Short mmCIF file of the C-alpha atoms (twelve columns), coordinates in Angstrom:
data_MODEL
# 
_entry.id   MODEL 
# 
loop_
_atom_site.group_PDB 
_atom_site.id 
_atom_site.type_symbol 
_atom_site.label_atom_id 
_atom_site.label_alt_id 
_atom_site.label_comp_id 
_atom_site.label_asym_id 
_atom_site.label_seq_id 
_atom_site.Cartn_x 
_atom_site.Cartn_y 
_atom_site.Cartn_z 
_atom_site.pdbx_PDB_model_num 
ATOM 1  C CA . UNK A 1  0.000   0.000  0.000   1 
ATOM 2  C CA . UNK A 2  1.447   3.368  -1.023  1 
ATOM 3  C CA . UNK A 3  0.905   6.196  1.420   1 
ATOM 4  C CA . UNK A 4  -0.299  9.159  -0.711  1 
ATOM 5  C CA . UNK A 5  0.741   11.614 1.989   1 
ATOM 6  C CA . UNK A 6  4.390   10.748 1.357   1 
ATOM 7  C CA . UNK A 7  6.080   13.523 -0.625  1 
ATOM 8  C CA . UNK A 8  7.597   13.180 -4.089  1 
ATOM 9  C CA . UNK A 9  11.393  13.011 -3.857  1 
ATOM 10 C CA . UNK A 10 12.869  15.332 -6.471  1 
ATOM 11 C CA . UNK A 11 15.269  13.322 -8.665  1 
ATOM 12 C CA . UNK A 12 18.960  13.899 -7.949  1 
ATOM 13 C CA . UNK A 13 18.095  16.078 -4.941  1 
ATOM 14 C CA . UNK A 14 17.238  15.903 -1.257  1 
ATOM 15 C CA . UNK A 15 14.240  18.170 -1.844  1 
ATOM 16 C CA . UNK A 16 10.699  16.763 -1.611  1 
ATOM 17 C CA . UNK A 17 7.444   18.275 -2.850  1 
ATOM 18 C CA . UNK A 18 3.765   17.428 -2.390  1 
ATOM 19 C CA . UNK A 19 2.354   15.120 -5.070  1 
ATOM 20 C CA . UNK A 20 -0.042  17.750 -6.403  1 
ATOM 21 C CA . UNK A 21 2.939   19.845 -7.578  1 
ATOM 22 C CA . UNK A 22 4.175   17.195 -10.030 1 
ATOM 23 C CA . UNK A 23 3.579   18.362 -13.636 1 
ATOM 24 C CA . UNK A 24 1.517   21.332 -12.484 1 
ATOM 25 C CA . UNK A 25 3.146   23.680 -15.011 1 
ATOM 26 C CA . UNK A 26 4.917   25.639 -12.262 1 
ATOM 27 C CA . UNK A 27 8.668   25.805 -12.714 1 
ATOM 28 C CA . UNK A 28 10.962  25.649 -9.713  1 
ATOM 29 C CA . UNK A 29 9.285   23.037 -7.507  1 
ATOM 30 C CA . UNK A 30 12.250  20.683 -7.982  1 
ATOM 31 C CA . UNK A 31 15.794  21.734 -8.890  1 
ATOM 32 C CA . UNK A 32 16.248  21.792 -12.674 1 
ATOM 33 C CA . UNK A 33 12.427  21.467 -12.978 1 
ATOM 34 C CA . UNK A 34 12.710  17.671 -12.946 1 
ATOM 35 C CA . UNK A 35 9.122   17.391 -11.664 1 
ATOM 36 C CA . UNK A 36 8.032   18.974 -14.972 1 
ATOM 37 C CA . UNK A 37 10.155  16.856 -17.338 1 
ATOM 38 C CA . UNK A 38 8.605   14.936 -20.218 1 
ATOM 39 C CA . UNK A 39 9.047   11.455 -18.750 1 
ATOM 40 C CA . UNK A 40 7.449   12.380 -15.433 1 
ATOM 41 C CA . UNK A 41 4.551   14.224 -17.044 1 
ATOM 42 C CA . UNK A 42 3.842   11.426 -19.530 1 
ATOM 43 C CA . UNK A 43 3.494   9.027  -16.597 1 
ATOM 44 C CA . UNK A 44 1.196   11.452 -14.769 1 
ATOM 45 C CA . UNK A 45 -0.947  12.094 -17.863 1 
ATOM 46 C CA . UNK A 46 -1.669  8.451  -18.686 1 
ATOM 47 C CA . UNK A 47 -5.374  7.765  -18.938 1 
ATOM 48 C CA . UNK A 48 -6.507  5.788  -15.905 1 
ATOM 49 C CA . UNK A 49 -9.100  3.856  -17.914 1 
ATOM 50 C CA . UNK A 50 -6.526  2.504  -20.388 1 
ATOM 51 C CA . UNK A 51 -4.205  1.615  -17.498 1 
ATOM 52 C CA . UNK A 52 -7.019  -0.163 -15.632 1 
ATOM 53 C CA . UNK A 53 -8.227  -2.013 -18.732 1 
ATOM 54 C CA . UNK A 54 -4.752  -3.425 -19.356 1 
ATOM 55 C CA . UNK A 55 -4.662  -4.670 -15.763 1 
ATOM 56 C CA . UNK A 56 -8.278  -5.917 -15.886 1 
ATOM 57 C CA . UNK A 57 -9.296  -3.769 -12.914 1 
ATOM 58 C CA . UNK A 58 -13.019 -3.582 -12.094 1 
ATOM 59 C CA . UNK A 59 -15.051 -0.418 -12.726 1 
ATOM 60 C CA . UNK A 60 -15.578 -0.009 -8.955  1 
ATOM 61 C CA . UNK A 61 -11.842 -0.131 -8.337  1 
ATOM 62 C CA . UNK A 62 -11.251 2.341  -11.178 1 
ATOM 63 C CA . UNK A 63 -13.754 4.754  -9.612  1 
ATOM 64 C CA . UNK A 64 -12.091 4.400  -6.206  1 
ATOM 65 C CA . UNK A 65 -8.605  4.903  -7.672  1 
ATOM 66 C CA . UNK A 66 -9.755  7.980  -9.630  1 
ATOM 67 C CA . UNK A 67 -11.265 9.418  -6.424  1 
ATOM 68 C CA . UNK A 68 -7.991  8.927  -4.522  1 
ATOM 69 C CA . UNK A 69 -5.945  10.489 -7.350  1 
ATOM 70 C CA . UNK A 70 -8.263  13.521 -7.481  1 
ATOM 71 C CA . UNK A 71 -7.879  14.007 -3.726  1 
ATOM 72 C CA . UNK A 72 -4.089  13.808 -4.037  1 
ATOM 73 C CA . UNK A 73 -4.129  16.293 -6.909  1 
ATOM 74 C CA . UNK A 74 -6.365  18.697 -4.971  1 
ATOM 75 C CA . UNK A 75 -4.250  18.422 -1.817  1 
ATOM 76 C CA . UNK A 76 -7.064  16.798 0.195   1 
ATOM 77 C CA . UNK A 77 -4.842  14.101 1.672   1 
ATOM 78 C CA . UNK A 78 -6.719  14.074 4.978   1 
ATOM 79 C CA . UNK A 79 -9.749  12.620 3.138   1 
ATOM 80 C CA . UNK A 80 -7.841  9.542  1.950   1 
ATOM 81 C CA . UNK A 81 -8.224  6.468  4.167   1 
ATOM 82 C CA . UNK A 82 -5.035  5.547  5.995   1 
ATOM 83 C CA . UNK A 83 -3.505  2.176  5.146   1 
ATOM 84 C CA . UNK A 84 -3.781  -0.334 7.973   1 
ATOM 85 C CA . UNK A 85 -1.404  -3.258 8.209   1 
# 
């Protein structure tokens, strides 16, 4: 289980940023703008439905995953259920 409240570690740096700042079009979040590079943004922009279809994920799970991603993007991390082990 990935904890969505964990920050994004800027590549080649000790700096971390919140997940909602990845590929947000704002330069300067990570040194050398590595959070805005093409490879990172392509991964962020992938369509969730095509990803889920390839993995044969149910529509209910897709809806749940989309909801979690939207909360991460909007910075509403407190609304995401905490992983229990």
